[in-house]
C-alpha positions, 0 to 999 in steps of 0.5 A: 499499499502506498503512503498517502499525503495528508492535506496541509490543513489536517497536518497543521491541525494534528501538529497543534494537538497535545499528546494524550499522555505526559511521558513523552519520549520515555520509550527512550528510557525507563517506561513509566508506571501506569501503562502496559508496556512491552519489548519485542525483538526479532532477528530478520531473515539472513537476506534482509539488508540493514540499509534496505530495512532502515529505508523501508522503516523510515518510509512508513512501509513497516506500517503499510506492510502490516496492513494499515492504511497510512496517511502522513505529513511526509513520505519519510519519517522525520521529527514532528511528522504526523501520521494517520494509521487506519485499520479496518474497512471503509465504514468500520475504520479505526483511525489512530493519529500519532506524531513522531517524538524523536528519530534514531539515526546512528550508524548501526541503528535507525528508527523513530518513536511516535506518540498518540494524539486525540482520536487514538483509541490508546494513549502512549508511545511506540518505538521502532528500531532496526539494528545491524548486529555485530554478526551482520544480521539485522533486528527489529525492536519494538518498544511501547507503553500504552493504556486505553484512552477511548471508551471503545478501547476501554470497553474492548478489554481483551479484544483490544489487547488481542488487536494490539498484539496481532498488529505487533506481530505483523510489524515484526514480519513486515520488513522480511522481503 
């Protein structure tokens, strides 16, 4: 799926919004209390090249490859970029707005974290980083902390948790080819 360009007015509106949590940037350190948190790492297949995996991650292809509709303020991930992630079918579509909190751009690590904005069913932050290991294998790490924000997410209970786990599994395999 291609990444759609968000209209300028929508970008400006999303950038004016405050995050739905106070612990902005904490995926870079210790997770805050009061949130469900997880850390997942997967070593990608031997033929996955670090530069290609990083390029795909930084052009939202991890998300589109996981089956989400992606509309973003820019074709590449950058500080303060905003993105609308869509899941579901036309009229029954969940829309999850996020803003990039920080970008990781090291020699052997690339990625980013984004935080939730009003309208997202969850409240929290998620980080995606690809890393070139010393054995030249590439791994993808996903770190997140969240709690239900919208009424539907709170009422969803186990179903909401199941959806989050399923999307995370899709993310972990989205850079394989």
